[in-house]
FIKELO-45477 format. One record per residue (C-alpha): residue in three letters; x, y, z; residue number from 1. Coordinates in nm, 2 decimals, decimal comma, m for minus. Example, Ala and Ser with C-alpha at 12.3 -4.5 7.8 and 13.67 -1.06 7.14 Angstrom:
2
GUSE  res      xx      yy      zz    n
GUSE  Ala    1,23   m0,45    0,78    1
GUSE  Ser    1,37   m0,11    0,71    2
***
This chain:
315
GUSE  res      xx      yy      zz    n
GUSE  Unk   17,20    1,33    4,79    1
GUSE  Unk   16,92    1,12    4,90    2
GUSE  Unk   16,91    0,74    4,83    3
GUSE  Unk   16,55    0,79    4,73    4
GUSE  Unk   16,63    0,91    4,37    5
GUSE  Unk   16,77    0,57    4,30    6
GUSE  Unk   16,47    0,37    4,40    7
GUSE  Unk   16,13    0,37    4,22    8
GUSE  Unk   15,83    0,57    4,38    9
GUSE  Unk   15,66    0,24    4,47   10
GUSE  Unk   15,97    0,10    4,65   11
GUSE  Unk   16,01    0,40    4,87   12
GUSE  Unk   15,64    0,42    4,95   13
GUSE  Unk   15,65    0,05    5,04   14
GUSE  Unk   15,95    0,10    5,28   15
GUSE  Unk   15,79    0,40    5,43   16
GUSE  Unk   15,44    0,23    5,49   17
GUSE  Unk   15,61   m0,07    5,65   18
GUSE  Unk   15,80    0,15    5,88   19
GUSE  Unk   15,52    0,38    5,98   20
GUSE  Unk   15,20    0,19    5,91   21
GUSE  Unk   14,99    0,50    5,88   22
GUSE  Unk   15,16    0,76    5,69   23
GUSE  Unk   15,00    0,88    5,37   24
GUSE  Unk   15,21    0,94    5,03   25
GUSE  Unk   15,21    1,31    5,09   26
GUSE  Unk   15,32    1,28    5,43   27
GUSE  Unk   15,65    1,11    5,32   28
GUSE  Unk   15,99    1,30    5,26   29
GUSE  Unk   16,00    1,44    4,92   30
GUSE  Unk   16,10    1,22    4,62   31
GUSE  Unk   16,42    1,36    4,48   32
GUSE  Unk   16,45    1,42    4,09   33
GUSE  Unk   16,73    1,56    3,90   34
GUSE  Unk   16,65    1,80    3,61   35
GUSE  Unk   16,84    2,01    3,36   36
GUSE  Unk   16,87    2,38    3,39   37
GUSE  Unk   16,62    2,41    3,11   38
GUSE  Unk   16,35    2,21    3,31   39
GUSE  Unk   16,46    2,39    3,62   40
GUSE  Unk   16,35    2,72    3,46   41
GUSE  Unk   16,03    2,57    3,36   42
GUSE  Unk   15,96    2,47    3,71   43
GUSE  Unk   16,03    2,81    3,84   44
GUSE  Unk   15,80    2,96    3,59   45
GUSE  Unk   15,53    2,71    3,70   46
GUSE  Unk   15,57    2,81    4,07   47
GUSE  Unk   15,52    3,18    3,97   48
GUSE  Unk   15,20    3,09    3,79   49
GUSE  Unk   15,07    2,89    4,09   50
GUSE  Unk   15,11    3,18    4,32   51
GUSE  Unk   14,95    3,42    4,08   52
GUSE  Unk   14,66    3,19    4,01   53
GUSE  Unk   14,59    3,10    4,37   54
GUSE  Unk   14,55    3,46    4,45   55
GUSE  Unk   14,31    3,50    4,17   56
GUSE  Unk   14,11    3,18    4,23   57
GUSE  Unk   14,18    3,08    4,61   58
GUSE  Unk   13,88    2,84    4,62   59
GUSE  Unk   13,77    2,64    4,30   60
GUSE  Unk   13,40    2,61    4,23   61
GUSE  Unk   13,39    2,22    4,25   62
GUSE  Unk   13,65    2,12    4,51   63
GUSE  Unk   13,49    1,99    4,81   64
GUSE  Unk   13,71    2,16    5,07   65
GUSE  Unk   13,67    2,50    4,89   66
GUSE  Unk   13,30    2,45    4,88   67
GUSE  Unk   13,28    2,37    5,27   68
GUSE  Unk   13,52    2,66    5,34   69
GUSE  Unk   13,32    2,92    5,14   70
GUSE  Unk   12,97    2,77    5,22   71
GUSE  Unk   12,92    2,70    4,84   72
GUSE  Unk   13,01    3,07    4,75   73
GUSE  Unk   13,30    2,94    4,52   74
GUSE  Unk   13,04    2,75    4,31   75
GUSE  Unk   12,84    3,06    4,26   76
GUSE  Unk   13,16    3,26    4,17   77
GUSE  Unk   13,23    3,00    3,91   78
GUSE  Unk   12,89    3,04    3,76   79
GUSE  Unk   12,94    3,41    3,75   80
GUSE  Unk   13,27    3,38    3,57   81
GUSE  Unk   13,11    3,18    3,32   82
GUSE  Unk   12,82    3,42    3,26   83
GUSE  Unk   13,01    3,74    3,26   84
GUSE  Unk   13,18    3,88    2,96   85
GUSE  Unk   13,39    4,21    2,91   86
GUSE  Unk   13,17    4,31    2,59   87
GUSE  Unk   12,85    4,29    2,80   88
GUSE  Unk   12,98    4,45    3,12   89
GUSE  Unk   13,21    4,72    2,93   90
GUSE  Unk   13,09    4,78    2,56   91
GUSE  Unk   13,38    5,01    2,53   92
GUSE  Unk   13,64    4,73    2,55   93
GUSE  Unk   13,44    4,49    2,32   94
GUSE  Unk   13,69    4,54    2,04   95
GUSE  Unk   13,99    4,48    2,27   96
GUSE  Unk   13,83    4,15    2,41   97
GUSE  Unk   13,78    4,03    2,07   98
GUSE  Unk   14,13    4,11    1,97   99
GUSE  Unk   14,28    3,96    2,29  100
GUSE  Unk   14,04    3,70    2,40  101
GUSE  Unk   14,28    3,54    2,64  102
GUSE  Unk   14,33    3,86    2,84  103
GUSE  Unk   13,95    3,92    2,83  104
GUSE  Unk   13,87    3,59    2,98  105
GUSE  Unk   14,15    3,64    3,23  106
GUSE  Unk   14,01    3,97    3,33  107
GUSE  Unk   13,67    3,83    3,41  108
GUSE  Unk   13,82    3,55    3,60  109
GUSE  Unk   14,03    3,80    3,81  110
GUSE  Unk   13,72    4,01    3,89  111
GUSE  Unk   13,51    3,73    3,98  112
GUSE  Unk   13,75    3,52    4,16  113
GUSE  Unk   13,56    3,22    4,05  114
GUSE  Unk   13,63    2,91    3,83  115
GUSE  Unk   13,68    2,54    3,82  116
GUSE  Unk   13,99    2,37    3,63  117
GUSE  Unk   13,93    2,55    3,30  118
GUSE  Unk   13,94    2,89    3,44  119
GUSE  Unk   14,24    2,80    3,66  120
GUSE  Unk   14,43    2,69    3,34  121
GUSE  Unk   14,30    3,00    3,14  122
GUSE  Unk   14,44    3,23    3,42  123
GUSE  Unk   14,77    3,04    3,44  124
GUSE  Unk   14,82    3,03    3,06  125
GUSE  Unk   14,76    3,41    3,03  126
GUSE  Unk   15,00    3,49    3,33  127
GUSE  Unk   15,28    3,28    3,16  128
GUSE  Unk   15,22    3,43    2,82  129
GUSE  Unk   15,25    3,78    2,98  130
GUSE  Unk   15,60    3,70    3,11  131
GUSE  Unk   15,73    3,68    2,75  132
GUSE  Unk   15,98    3,40    2,80  133
GUSE  Unk   15,93    3,25    2,46  134
GUSE  Unk   15,82    2,90    2,62  135
GUSE  Unk   15,57    2,71    2,42  136
GUSE  Unk   15,24    2,69    2,64  137
GUSE  Unk   14,95    2,47    2,62  138
GUSE  Unk   14,61    2,44    2,80  139
GUSE  Unk   14,56    2,07    2,78  140
GUSE  Unk   14,37    1,78    2,91  141
GUSE  Unk   14,40    1,41    2,86  142
GUSE  Unk   14,15    1,15    2,72  143
GUSE  Unk   13,89    1,01    2,97  144
GUSE  Unk   13,94    1,28    3,22  145
GUSE  Unk   13,73    1,59    3,26  146
GUSE  Unk   14,01    1,82    3,35  147
GUSE  Unk   14,24    2,10    3,22  148
GUSE  Unk   14,59    2,22    3,31  149
GUSE  Unk   14,87    2,40    3,14  150
GUSE  Unk   15,19    2,25    3,01  151
GUSE  Unk   15,51    2,43    2,97  152
GUSE  Unk   15,73    2,29    2,69  153
GUSE  Unk   15,70    2,17    2,33  154
GUSE  Unk   15,47    1,87    2,33  155
GUSE  Unk   15,58    1,78    1,97  156
GUSE  Unk   15,95    1,78    2,03  157
GUSE  Unk   16,04    1,77    2,40  158
GUSE  Unk   16,04    1,44    2,59  159
GUSE  Unk   15,76    1,41    2,84  160
GUSE  Unk   16,00    1,42    3,15  161
GUSE  Unk   16,10    1,77    3,03  162
GUSE  Unk   15,74    1,90    3,02  163
GUSE  Unk   15,63    2,09    3,34  164
GUSE  Unk   15,27    2,08    3,47  165
GUSE  Unk   15,08    2,38    3,61  166
GUSE  Unk   14,76    2,26    3,78  167
GUSE  Unk   14,63    2,52    4,01  168
GUSE  Unk   14,29    2,35    4,04  169
GUSE  Unk   14,40    2,12    4,30  170
GUSE  Unk   14,38    2,25    4,66  171
GUSE  Unk   14,76    2,21    4,74  172
GUSE  Unk   14,95    2,29    4,41  173
GUSE  Unk   15,32    2,22    4,34  174
GUSE  Unk   15,53    2,26    4,03  175
GUSE  Unk   15,55    1,90    3,86  176
GUSE  Unk   15,71    1,73    3,57  177
GUSE  Unk   15,46    1,58    3,36  178
GUSE  Unk   15,59    1,24    3,42  179
GUSE  Unk   15,51    1,28    3,80  180
GUSE  Unk   15,16    1,41    3,73  181
GUSE  Unk   14,87    1,21    3,88  182
GUSE  Unk   14,67    1,26    3,55  183
GUSE  Unk   14,94    1,16    3,31  184
GUSE  Unk   14,88    0,95    3,01  185
GUSE  Unk   15,07    0,88    2,68  186
GUSE  Unk   15,15    1,17    2,44  187
GUSE  Unk   14,91    1,04    2,21  188
GUSE  Unk   14,62    1,09    2,47  189
GUSE  Unk   14,71    1,44    2,54  190
GUSE  Unk   14,43    1,69    2,41  191
GUSE  Unk   14,52    2,05    2,32  192
GUSE  Unk   14,27    2,32    2,41  193
GUSE  Unk   14,47    2,63    2,35  194
GUSE  Unk   14,81    2,73    2,29  195
GUSE  Unk   15,00    3,05    2,34  196
GUSE  Unk   15,35    3,16    2,31  197
GUSE  Unk   15,53    3,50    2,30  198
GUSE  Unk   15,83    3,61    2,11  199
GUSE  Unk   15,95    3,86    2,37  200
GUSE  Unk   15,90    4,09    2,66  201
GUSE  Unk   15,73    4,35    2,46  202
GUSE  Unk   15,45    4,12    2,34  203
GUSE  Unk   15,41    3,98    2,69  204
GUSE  Unk   15,38    4,33    2,83  205
GUSE  Unk   15,12    4,41    2,57  206
GUSE  Unk   14,88    4,15    2,66  207
GUSE  Unk   14,94    4,22    3,03  208
GUSE  Unk   14,85    4,57    2,98  209
GUSE  Unk   14,52    4,45    2,79  210
GUSE  Unk   14,41    4,24    3,07  211
GUSE  Unk   14,48    4,52    3,32  212
GUSE  Unk   14,28    4,77    3,14  213
GUSE  Unk   13,98    4,54    3,10  214
GUSE  Unk   14,01    4,45    3,48  215
GUSE  Unk   14,00    4,79    3,57  216
GUSE  Unk   13,68    4,88    3,37  217
GUSE  Unk   13,52    4,54    3,49  218
GUSE  Unk   13,59    4,63    3,86  219
GUSE  Unk   13,41    4,98    3,82  220
GUSE  Unk   13,12    4,79    3,64  221
GUSE  Unk   13,07    4,53    3,90  222
GUSE  Unk   13,10    4,77    4,18  223
GUSE  Unk   12,81    4,98    4,02  224
GUSE  Unk   12,59    4,69    3,94  225
GUSE  Unk   12,71    4,40    4,18  226
GUSE  Unk   12,59    4,05    4,11  227
GUSE  Unk   12,42    3,85    4,39  228
GUSE  Unk   12,64    3,55    4,29  229
GUSE  Unk   12,94    3,72    4,44  230
GUSE  Unk   12,80    3,67    4,79  231
GUSE  Unk   12,55    3,39    4,75  232
GUSE  Unk   12,60    3,09    4,97  233
GUSE  Unk   12,43    2,77    5,06  234
GUSE  Unk   12,36    2,57    5,38  235
GUSE  Unk   12,42    2,24    5,21  236
GUSE  Unk   12,74    2,29    4,99  237
GUSE  Unk   12,79    1,91    4,95  238
GUSE  Unk   12,46    1,90    4,76  239
GUSE  Unk   12,61    2,11    4,47  240
GUSE  Unk   12,67    1,91    4,15  241
GUSE  Unk   13,00    1,79    4,02  242
GUSE  Unk   13,20    1,79    4,33  243
GUSE  Unk   13,55    1,68    4,33  244
GUSE  Unk   13,79    1,60    4,63  245
GUSE  Unk   14,14    1,63    4,47  246
GUSE  Unk   14,38    1,78    4,71  247
GUSE  Unk   14,70    1,71    4,52  248
GUSE  Unk   14,83    1,70    4,16  249
GUSE  Unk   15,07    1,40    4,24  250
GUSE  Unk   15,08    1,09    4,44  251
GUSE  Unk   15,40    1,19    4,63  252
GUSE  Unk   15,59    1,53    4,71  253
GUSE  Unk   15,89    1,60    4,49  254
GUSE  Unk   16,20    1,80    4,52  255
GUSE  Unk   16,37    1,88    4,21  256
GUSE  Unk   16,75    1,94    4,19  257
GUSE  Unk   17,01    2,04    3,92  258
GUSE  Unk   17,40    1,99    3,90  259
GUSE  Unk   17,64    2,25    3,78  260
GUSE  Unk   17,97    2,20    3,58  261
GUSE  Unk   18,15    2,08    3,89  262
GUSE  Unk   17,89    1,81    3,95  263
GUSE  Unk   17,76    2,01    4,27  264
GUSE  Unk   17,39    1,97    4,35  265
GUSE  Unk   17,16    2,25    4,42  266
GUSE  Unk   16,78    2,25    4,48  267
GUSE  Unk   16,56    2,43    4,23  268
GUSE  Unk   16,46    2,73    4,40  269
GUSE  Unk   16,11    2,87    4,34  270
GUSE  Unk   16,01    3,24    4,33  271
GUSE  Unk   15,68    3,39    4,38  272
GUSE  Unk   15,47    3,62    4,18  273
GUSE  Unk   15,19    3,85    4,32  274
GUSE  Unk   14,88    3,98    4,14  275
GUSE  Unk   14,82    4,36    4,12  276
GUSE  Unk   14,49    4,28    3,92  277
GUSE  Unk   14,27    4,12    4,19  278
GUSE  Unk   14,02    4,35    4,37  279
GUSE  Unk   14,08    4,41    4,74  280
GUSE  Unk   13,73    4,30    4,83  281
GUSE  Unk   13,77    3,97    4,66  282
GUSE  Unk   14,08    3,91    4,85  283
GUSE  Unk   13,92    4,01    5,16  284
GUSE  Unk   13,63    3,77    5,12  285
GUSE  Unk   13,84    3,48    5,05  286
GUSE  Unk   14,13    3,57    5,29  287
GUSE  Unk   13,92    3,58    5,61  288
GUSE  Unk   14,17    3,59    5,90  289
GUSE  Unk   14,46    3,67    5,70  290
GUSE  Unk   14,62    4,01    5,64  291
GUSE  Unk   14,57    4,16    5,30  292
GUSE  Unk   14,58    4,51    5,15  293
GUSE  Unk   14,21    4,54    5,26  294
GUSE  Unk   14,25    4,40    5,60  295
GUSE  Unk   14,60    4,52    5,74  296
GUSE  Unk   14,72    4,37    6,06  297
GUSE  Unk   14,66    4,56    6,35  298
GUSE  Unk   14,98    4,74    6,50  299
GUSE  Unk   15,03    4,77    6,87  300
GUSE  Unk   15,09    5,13    6,96  301
GUSE  Unk   15,42    5,22    7,11  302
GUSE  Unk   15,40    5,34    7,49  303
GUSE  Unk   15,66    5,59    7,56  304
GUSE  Unk   15,83    5,55    7,89  305
GUSE  Unk   15,73    5,81    8,15  306
GUSE  Unk   16,03    5,77    8,36  307
GUSE  Unk   16,25    6,10    8,33  308
GUSE  Unk   16,60    6,06    8,15  309
GUSE  Unk   16,90    6,11    8,37  310
GUSE  Unk   17,16    6,34    8,21  311
GUSE  Unk   17,52    6,28    8,29  312
GUSE  Unk   17,73    6,56    8,41  313
GUSE  Unk   17,99    6,68    8,15  314
GUSE  Unk   18,35    6,65    8,31  315
***
């Protein structure tokens, strides 16, 4: 096990800077943290949520890097996400949207592929709720910072080092303990925006089905009556309001490990989740240059050899 886990982050950072002189904190070797199996499970759930939301909102509406990459389009998609509702676009689903508002908001975000930190947190919250794991989930913020994220764990009873953060708004997301979070504050300064939990898989499947039903109807509506905001750009994305430049959710990279009964250390492995609810045209627009379902990789045709085969004489 690395000696880094026995040192404070500031000591390790000082040693690294003294050695290199130019390295940034994110370029250093990962800081190692030992966690319990319960926390390891939460970190794995966070990794799944990050993967899902990054497919839904690959470019946040107020991140500088995203705005430059999309020529401001991510800002206009954010505005579309905030001005679109399931009830106005698909009146036949107004009742379902009122009954499951979290699923309705997630359907809009998935179809517009737009949002800032609040929309990122909403989509992550719904995804985790849909897994039906029974974990306590909270869309939260902290006093003095205009930001939203998701916490996995019981804020009332769990120690803060067992709470896991899902922050997909930053450009380069990673599963984190709350105590490693760049925006961390005392428990009393954590603000709760929305909570969600599921009693089992059946309840999780139900809310997931609700989102998919509303997403499907929204896709049809937006295809028939597309909004100009979906493709709007600007030549001066840096002039848009409220721009942030927050590439990471922590000042360091972290590597989390667990120990089994025999005291053997193993790294927490993260699984990935893929979204089936993101329209292909949205993925294509945000994944230029990468292979997606809408833009498959070109296959090189096989050329059959023209030389005749020589047959062996039977003996």
